[in-house]
GUNU-216058 format. One record per residue (C-alpha): residue number from 1; residue in three letters; chain; x, y, z. Coordinates in nm, 4 decimals, decimal comma. Layout:
# residues N
+-------+------+---------+----------+----------+----------+
| lumza | guke | drenlum |       xx |       yy |       zz |
+-------+------+---------+----------+----------+----------+
|   NUM |  Ala |       A |        X |        Y |        Z |
...
+-------+------+---------+----------+----------+----------+
END
This chain:
# residues 239
+-------+------+---------+----------+----------+----------+
| lumza | guke | drenlum |       xx |       yy |       zz |
+-------+------+---------+----------+----------+----------+
|     1 |  Met |       A |  -3,0409 |   4,2955 |  -3,3252 |
|     2 |  Glu |       A |  -2,7601 |   4,0464 |  -3,2916 |
|     3 |  Glu |       A |  -2,7286 |   3,8566 |  -2,9676 |
|     4 |  Asp |       A |  -2,4027 |   3,8815 |  -2,7776 |
|     5 |  Val |       A |  -2,2135 |   3,5567 |  -2,7817 |
|     6 |  Gln |       A |  -2,0423 |   3,4861 |  -2,4514 |
|     7 |  Asp |       A |  -1,7050 |   3,3190 |  -2,4489 |
|     8 |  Asn |       A |  -1,7040 |   2,9636 |  -2,3235 |
|     9 |  Pro |       A |  -1,3648 |   2,8942 |  -2,1609 |
|    10 |  Ile |       A |  -1,4346 |   2,5200 |  -2,1383 |
|    11 |  Ala |       A |  -1,5093 |   2,5010 |  -2,5099 |
|    12 |  Glu |       A |  -1,1941 |   2,6991 |  -2,5875 |
|    13 |  Ala |       A |  -0,9886 |   2,4594 |  -2,3753 |
|    14 |  Asp |       A |  -1,1352 |   2,1638 |  -2,5615 |
|    15 |  Ala |       A |  -1,0623 |   2,3287 |  -2,8938 |
|    16 |  Asn |       A |  -0,6995 |   2,3924 |  -2,8013 |
|    17 |  Pro |       A |  -0,5794 |   2,0858 |  -2,6091 |
|    18 |  Ala |       A |  -0,2350 |   2,0947 |  -2,4507 |
|    19 |  Pro |       A |   0,0300 |   1,9421 |  -2,6740 |
|    20 |  Ala |       A |   0,1111 |   1,5814 |  -2,5902 |
|    21 |  Val |       A |   0,4422 |   1,5287 |  -2,4172 |
|    22 |  Asp |       A |   0,6982 |   1,3341 |  -2,6169 |
|    23 |  Leu |       A |   0,8063 |   1,0800 |  -2,3559 |
|    24 |  Ala |       A |   1,0640 |   0,9344 |  -2,5936 |
|    25 |  Ala |       A |   1,2396 |   1,2720 |  -2,6028 |
|    26 |  Ile |       A |   1,2037 |   1,3070 |  -2,2268 |
|    27 |  Ser |       A |   1,3605 |   0,9643 |  -2,1788 |
|    28 |  Leu |       A |   1,6645 |   1,0734 |  -2,3790 |
|    29 |  Ile |       A |   1,7055 |   1,3772 |  -2,1544 |
|    30 |  Ile |       A |   1,6841 |   1,1546 |  -1,8468 |
|    31 |  Glu |       A |   1,9345 |   0,9123 |  -1,9973 |
|    32 |  Ala |       A |   2,1774 |   1,1974 |  -2,0579 |
|    33 |  Leu |       A |   2,1400 |   1,3136 |  -1,6971 |
|    34 |  Leu |       A |   2,1991 |   0,9623 |  -1,5654 |
|    35 |  Leu |       A |   2,5111 |   0,9183 |  -1,7763 |
|    36 |  Ala |       A |   2,6541 |   1,2514 |  -1,6636 |
|    37 |  Ser |       A |   2,5647 |   1,2198 |  -1,2964 |
|    38 |  Asp |       A |   2,8251 |   1,1263 |  -1,0355 |
|    39 |  Gly |       A |   2,5698 |   0,9152 |  -0,8519 |
|    40 |  Pro |       A |   2,2130 |   0,7866 |  -0,8603 |
|    41 |  Leu |       A |   1,9377 |   1,0394 |  -0,9343 |
|    42 |  Ser |       A |   1,6337 |   1,0288 |  -0,7075 |
|    43 |  Met |       A |   1,2765 |   1,0854 |  -0,8227 |
|    44 |  Glu |       A |   1,2822 |   1,4212 |  -0,6463 |
|    45 |  Gln |       A |   1,5841 |   1,5233 |  -0,8523 |
|    46 |  Leu |       A |   1,4199 |   1,4069 |  -1,1747 |
|    47 |  Val |       A |   1,1090 |   1,6072 |  -1,0882 |
|    48 |  Arg |       A |   1,3238 |   1,9144 |  -1,0223 |
|    49 |  Phe |       A |   1,5462 |   1,8794 |  -1,3292 |
|    50 |  Val |       A |   1,2937 |   1,7493 |  -1,5822 |
|    51 |  Gly |       A |   0,9414 |   1,7322 |  -1,4450 |
|    52 |  Ser |       A |   0,9196 |   2,0987 |  -1,3528 |
|    53 |  Glu |       A |   1,0412 |   2,2012 |  -1,6985 |
|    54 |  Phe |       A |   0,7813 |   1,9963 |  -1,8863 |
|    55 |  Asn |       A |   0,5059 |   1,9919 |  -1,6228 |
|    56 |  Leu |       A |   0,5424 |   1,6175 |  -1,5698 |
|    57 |  Gly |       A |   0,4486 |   1,4163 |  -1,2637 |
|    58 |  Lys |       A |   0,6163 |   1,1100 |  -1,1174 |
|    59 |  Arg |       A |   0,3965 |   0,8773 |  -1,3241 |
|    60 |  Glu |       A |   0,5149 |   1,0248 |  -1,6541 |
|    61 |  Leu |       A |   0,8754 |   1,0246 |  -1,5346 |
|    62 |  Arg |       A |   0,8494 |   0,6561 |  -1,4441 |
|    63 |  Glu |       A |   0,7162 |   0,5872 |  -1,7924 |
|    64 |  Ala |       A |   1,0158 |   0,7712 |  -1,9368 |
|    65 |  Leu |       A |   1,2485 |   0,5653 |  -1,7148 |
|    66 |  Ala |       A |   1,0845 |   0,2506 |  -1,8493 |
|    67 |  Leu |       A |   1,1764 |   0,3656 |  -2,2009 |
|    68 |  Val |       A |   1,5369 |   0,4163 |  -2,0892 |
|    69 |  Asp |       A |   1,5375 |   0,0679 |  -1,9399 |
|    70 |  Ala |       A |   1,3968 |  -0,0795 |  -2,2609 |
|    71 |  Arg |       A |   1,6692 |   0,0854 |  -2,4713 |
|    72 |  Phe |       A |   1,9373 |  -0,0848 |  -2,2618 |
|    73 |  Ser |       A |   1,7798 |  -0,4270 |  -2,3129 |
|    74 |  Gly |       A |   2,0262 |  -0,6576 |  -2,4847 |
|    75 |  Thr |       A |   2,3229 |  -0,4289 |  -2,4192 |
|    76 |  Ala |       A |   2,6112 |  -0,4418 |  -2,1737 |
|    77 |  Ser |       A |   2,4555 |  -0,1585 |  -1,9704 |
|    78 |  Glu |       A |   2,1490 |  -0,1529 |  -1,7500 |
|    79 |  Leu |       A |   1,9261 |   0,0907 |  -1,5644 |
|    80 |  Arg |       A |   1,9295 |   0,0003 |  -1,1954 |
|    81 |  Glu |       A |   1,7202 |   0,1455 |  -0,9130 |
|    82 |  Val |       A |   1,9066 |   0,1547 |  -0,5826 |
|    83 |  Ala |       A |   1,8398 |   0,3291 |  -0,2524 |
|    84 |  Gly |       A |   1,9650 |   0,6636 |  -0,3835 |
|    85 |  Gly |       A |   1,7590 |   0,6529 |  -0,7025 |
|    86 |  Trp |       A |   1,8349 |   0,5396 |  -1,0581 |
|    87 |  Arg |       A |   2,1719 |   0,4963 |  -1,2259 |
|    88 |  Val |       A |   2,3172 |   0,3462 |  -1,5431 |
|    89 |  Gln |       A |   2,5840 |   0,0831 |  -1,4913 |
|    90 |  Val |       A |   2,7680 |  -0,1971 |  -1,6657 |
|    91 |  Arg |       A |   2,5966 |  -0,5308 |  -1,6147 |
|    92 |  Pro |       A |   2,7733 |  -0,7435 |  -1,3501 |
|    93 |  Glu |       A |   2,8634 |  -1,0161 |  -1,5999 |
|    94 |  Tyr |       A |   3,0903 |  -0,7685 |  -1,7842 |
|    95 |  Ala |       A |   3,2536 |  -0,6158 |  -1,4767 |
|    96 |  Glu |       A |   3,5536 |  -0,8493 |  -1,4968 |
|    97 |  Trp |       A |   3,6253 |  -0,7370 |  -1,8537 |
|    98 |  Val |       A |   3,5919 |  -0,3710 |  -1,7683 |
|    99 |  Gly |       A |   3,8197 |  -0,4239 |  -1,4712 |
|   100 |  Arg |       A |   4,1035 |  -0,4990 |  -1,7136 |
|   101 |  Leu |       A |   4,1139 |  -0,1288 |  -1,7955 |
|   102 |  Trp |       A |   4,2922 |  -0,0793 |  -1,4646 |
|   103 |  Gln |       A |   4,6379 |  -0,2321 |  -1,4334 |
|   104 |  Glu |       A |   4,6408 |  -0,2633 |  -1,0542 |
|   105 |  Lys |       A |   4,4455 |  -0,5531 |  -0,9086 |
|   106 |  Pro |       A |   4,1753 |  -0,4375 |  -0,6709 |
|   107 |  Pro |       A |   4,2705 |  -0,4871 |  -0,3068 |
|   108 |  Lys |       A |   4,1185 |  -0,7731 |  -0,1128 |
|   109 |  Tyr |       A |   3,8718 |  -0,7460 |   0,1712 |
|   110 |  Ser |       A |   4,0106 |  -0,8577 |   0,5022 |
|   111 |  Arg |       A |   3,8212 |  -1,1423 |   0,6627 |
|   112 |  Ala |       A |   3,7820 |  -0,9392 |   0,9813 |
|   113 |  Leu |       A |   3,6275 |  -0,6473 |   0,7925 |
|   114 |  Leu |       A |   3,3819 |  -0,8735 |   0,6098 |
|   115 |  Glu |       A |   3,2760 |  -1,0437 |   0,9314 |
|   116 |  Thr |       A |   3,2183 |  -0,7103 |   1,1025 |
|   117 |  Leu |       A |   3,0194 |  -0,5759 |   0,8085 |
|   118 |  Ala |       A |   2,8055 |  -0,8909 |   0,7882 |
|   119 |  Leu |       A |   2,7190 |  -0,8655 |   1,1570 |
|   120 |  Ile |       A |   2,6243 |  -0,4997 |   1,1265 |
|   121 |  Val |       A |   2,4139 |  -0,5698 |   0,8163 |
|   122 |  Tyr |       A |   2,2233 |  -0,8641 |   0,9627 |
|   123 |  Arg |       A |   2,1976 |  -0,7615 |   1,3285 |
|   124 |  Gln |       A |   2,1679 |  -0,3845 |   1,3179 |
|   125 |  Pro |       A |   2,1466 |  -0,1923 |   1,5377 |
|   126 |  Ile |       A |   2,4428 |  -0,3610 |   1,7061 |
|   127 |  Thr |       A |   2,7153 |  -0,2505 |   1,9437 |
|   128 |  Arg |       A |   3,0871 |  -0,3102 |   1,9150 |
|   129 |  Gly |       A |   3,0716 |  -0,5409 |   2,2164 |
|   130 |  Glu |       A |   2,7981 |  -0,7513 |   2,0569 |
|   131 |  Ile |       A |   3,0110 |  -0,7875 |   1,7432 |
|   132 |  Glu |       A |   3,3024 |  -0,9018 |   1,9566 |
|   133 |  Asp |       A |   3,0806 |  -1,1521 |   2,1431 |
|   134 |  Val |       A |   2,9973 |  -1,3308 |   1,8162 |
|   135 |  Arg |       A |   3,3422 |  -1,3107 |   1,6570 |
|   136 |  Gly |       A |   3,5275 |  -1,3980 |   1,9774 |
|   137 |  Val |       A |   3,7974 |  -1,1356 |   1,9163 |
|   138 |  Ala |       A |   3,8294 |  -0,7613 |   1,9615 |
|   139 |  Val |       A |   3,7095 |  -0,5400 |   1,6758 |
|   140 |  Ser |       A |   3,9888 |  -0,3281 |   1,5336 |
|   141 |  Ser |       A |   3,9206 |   0,0448 |   1,5385 |
|   142 |  Asn |       A |   4,0658 |   0,0527 |   1,1865 |
|   143 |  Ile |       A |   3,7815 |  -0,1692 |   1,0640 |
|   144 |  Leu |       A |   3,5087 |   0,0539 |   1,2020 |
|   145 |  Arg |       A |   3,6868 |   0,3619 |   1,0724 |
|   146 |  Thr |       A |   3,7293 |   0,2089 |   0,7251 |
|   147 |  Leu |       A |   3,3623 |   0,1079 |   0,7051 |
|   148 |  Ser |       A |   3,2574 |   0,4513 |   0,8283 |
|   149 |  Glu |       A |   3,4849 |   0,6383 |   0,5866 |
|   150 |  Arg |       A |   3,3565 |   0,4174 |   0,3078 |
|   151 |  Gly |       A |   3,0090 |   0,5417 |   0,3954 |
|   152 |  Trp |       A |   2,8744 |   0,1913 |   0,4631 |
|   153 |  Ile |       A |   2,8037 |   0,2215 |   0,8369 |
|   154 |  Arg |       A |   2,7097 |   0,4972 |   1,0784 |
|   155 |  Glu |       A |   2,6247 |   0,5424 |   1,4431 |
|   156 |  Leu |       A |   2,2492 |   0,5193 |   1,4918 |
|   157 |  Gly |       A |   2,2520 |   0,6223 |   1,8562 |
|   158 |  Val |       A |   2,3475 |   0,4616 |   2,1859 |
|   159 |  Lys |       A |   2,2179 |   0,1559 |   2,3695 |
|   160 |  Asp |       A |   2,0425 |   0,2258 |   2,6971 |
|   161 |  Val |       A |   2,2743 |   0,0127 |   2,9094 |
|   162 |  Pro |       A |   2,5634 |   0,1025 |   3,1418 |
|   163 |  Gly |       A |   2,8344 |   0,2738 |   2,9411 |
|   164 |  Arg |       A |   2,5835 |   0,3689 |   2,6673 |
|   165 |  Pro |       A |   2,7788 |   0,2022 |   2,3815 |
|   166 |  Ala |       A |   2,7249 |   0,3245 |   2,0273 |
|   167 |  Leu |       A |   2,4831 |   0,1363 |   1,8018 |
|   168 |  Phe |       A |   2,5940 |   0,0770 |   1,4436 |
|   169 |  Gly |       A |   2,3845 |   0,0299 |   1,1302 |
|   170 |  Thr |       A |   2,4176 |   0,0509 |   0,7530 |
|   171 |  Thr |       A |   2,3636 |   0,3541 |   0,5296 |
|   172 |  Ser |       A |   2,1985 |   0,4302 |   0,1978 |
|   173 |  Gln |       A |   2,5492 |   0,4373 |   0,0476 |
|   174 |  Phe |       A |   2,5890 |   0,0719 |   0,1461 |
|   175 |  Leu |       A |   2,2648 |  -0,0088 |  -0,0357 |
|   176 |  Asp |       A |   2,3795 |   0,1794 |  -0,3456 |
|   177 |  Asp |       A |   2,7219 |   0,0128 |  -0,3538 |
|   178 |  Phe |       A |   2,5696 |  -0,3329 |  -0,3090 |
|   179 |  Asn |       A |   2,3024 |  -0,2762 |  -0,5767 |
|   180 |  Leu |       A |   2,0176 |  -0,2838 |  -0,3257 |
|   181 |  Lys |       A |   1,7086 |  -0,0680 |  -0,3025 |
|   182 |  Thr |       A |   1,6237 |  -0,1759 |   0,0526 |
|   183 |  Leu |       A |   1,7653 |  -0,4138 |   0,3117 |
|   184 |  Asp |       A |   1,4650 |  -0,6379 |   0,2445 |
|   185 |  Gln |       A |   1,6401 |  -0,7456 |  -0,0769 |
|   186 |  Leu |       A |   1,9148 |  -0,9167 |   0,1234 |
|   187 |  Pro |       A |   1,8745 |  -1,2941 |   0,1443 |
|   188 |  Ala |       A |   1,6878 |  -1,3964 |   0,4584 |
|   189 |  Leu |       A |   1,9013 |  -1,5336 |   0,7390 |
|   190 |  Pro |       A |   1,8344 |  -1,6375 |   1,1011 |
|   191 |  Asp |       A |   1,9776 |  -1,4187 |   1,3754 |
|   192 |  Val |       A |   2,3564 |  -1,4315 |   1,3591 |
|   193 |  Lys |       A |   2,4602 |  -1,5493 |   1,7043 |
|   194 |  Asp |       A |   2,7608 |  -1,7742 |   1,6475 |
|   195 |  Leu |       A |   3,0509 |  -1,8292 |   1,4076 |
|   196 |  Glu |       A |   2,8625 |  -2,0880 |   1,1999 |
|   197 |  Gln |       A |   2,5776 |  -1,8456 |   1,1333 |
|   198 |  Leu |       A |   2,8324 |  -1,5704 |   1,0714 |
|   199 |  Glu |       A |   2,9868 |  -1,7849 |   0,7973 |
|   200 |  Ala |       A |   2,6412 |  -1,8184 |   0,6400 |
|   201 |  Ala |       A |   2,5941 |  -1,4414 |   0,6638 |
|   202 |  Leu |       A |   2,9207 |  -1,3827 |   0,4809 |
|   203 |  Ser |       A |   2,8120 |  -1,6195 |   0,2060 |
|   204 |  Lys |       A |   2,4713 |  -1,4540 |   0,1747 |
|   205 |  Leu |       A |   2,6219 |  -1,1060 |   0,1743 |
|   206 |  Gly |       A |   2,8616 |  -1,1933 |  -0,1060 |
|   207 |  Ala |       A |   2,6218 |  -1,3953 |  -0,3212 |
|   208 |  Gly |       A |   2,5212 |  -1,1984 |  -0,6253 |
|   209 |  Leu |       A |   2,6537 |  -0,8727 |  -0,4839 |
|   210 |  Ala |       A |   2,9521 |  -0,6861 |  -0,6222 |
|   211 |  Pro |       A |   3,0696 |  -0,4030 |  -0,3975 |
|   212 |  Thr |       A |   3,3697 |  -0,1902 |  -0,4865 |
|   213 |  Ala |       A |   3,6892 |  -0,3147 |  -0,3288 |
|   214 |  Val |       A |   3,7987 |  -0,1970 |   0,0146 |
|   215 |  Pro |       A |   4,1678 |  -0,2310 |   0,0982 |
|   216 |  Ala |       A |   4,2723 |  -0,4481 |   0,3878 |
|   217 |  Glu |       A |   4,4403 |  -0,1912 |   0,6086 |
|   218 |  Glu |       A |   4,6944 |  -0,2603 |   0,8791 |
|   219 |  Gly |       A |   4,5078 |  -0,3822 |   1,1843 |
|   220 |  Asp |       A |   4,2102 |  -0,5067 |   0,9811 |
|   221 |  Val |       A |   4,3150 |  -0,8711 |   1,0116 |
|   222 |  Asp |       A |   4,3519 |  -1,0176 |   1,3595 |
|   223 |  Glu |       A |   4,5431 |  -1,3293 |   1,4497 |
|   224 |  Gln |       A |   4,2335 |  -1,5466 |   1,4713 |
|   225 |  Ala |       A |   4,0779 |  -1,4313 |   1,1453 |
|   226 |  Ala |       A |   4,0781 |  -1,6623 |   0,8450 |
|   227 |  Pro |       A |   4,2455 |  -1,5587 |   0,5170 |
|   228 |  Pro |       A |   4,0366 |  -1,3282 |   0,2995 |
|   229 |  Ser |       A |   3,8145 |  -1,4946 |   0,0459 |
|   230 |  Ala |       A |   3,8227 |  -1,4211 |  -0,3253 |
|   231 |  Glu |       A |   3,6607 |  -1,0884 |  -0,4004 |
|   232 |  Pro |       A |   3,3783 |  -1,0598 |  -0,6530 |
|   233 |  Pro |       A |   3,4369 |  -0,8151 |  -0,9394 |
|   234 |  Ala |       A |   3,3135 |  -0,4634 |  -0,8830 |
|   235 |  Asp |       A |   3,0163 |  -0,3232 |  -1,0717 |
|   236 |  Val |       A |   3,1073 |  -0,0358 |  -1,2984 |
|   237 |  Val |       A |   2,8848 |   0,2687 |  -1,2910 |
|   238 |  Leu |       A |   2,8686 |   0,4784 |  -1,6059 |
|   239 |  His |       A |   2,9037 |   0,8513 |  -1,5407 |
+-------+------+---------+----------+----------+----------+
END
């Protein structure tokens, strides 16, 4: 009499292992998504678009991103992680050449706008009155509106003092546009409390960073503001 042979699910699983994932192919899919995207892609988006399709976790997706990064080595493009996720962009050293594709020269930053932005970046959360105390002149409403419309600053709340003035801080869009992942990547600087330290903040903010140009609107430059400094070339993001 023959004995019944019971199925062993563990043995069957060992005999039929899951096919290995081709990370090289996955990296090409991710590269295509990055090139087509209008902005950075976060890890959550990569998990939703790619990971869920191939049953991949964040570790495997990071390995695929490393392959994308390696492919761009020695080219004019680079994979950059910013606050919003990953994106493919032209390396900063080629931005000036790419800028020649556009006939119009990019507008200059106004000195007043740069000073206001530097104070918000380095002293956030900060009120309008505190900005004016350091700069010694009134802050134009046009400056705050321009920075807000640009997506670089936002109201974080109000200060618990008489009048309850609004507190301003930077946004993730500011980090993305300035090629930063976190504010910790900004050069260290003592508290900005006077014009001399503000000048240092402007220098630190501009060193090695290449934000897209913001036009100097009417009312951006006050009578006591210095002429705008030369603007660094803008990074070019590949879509």
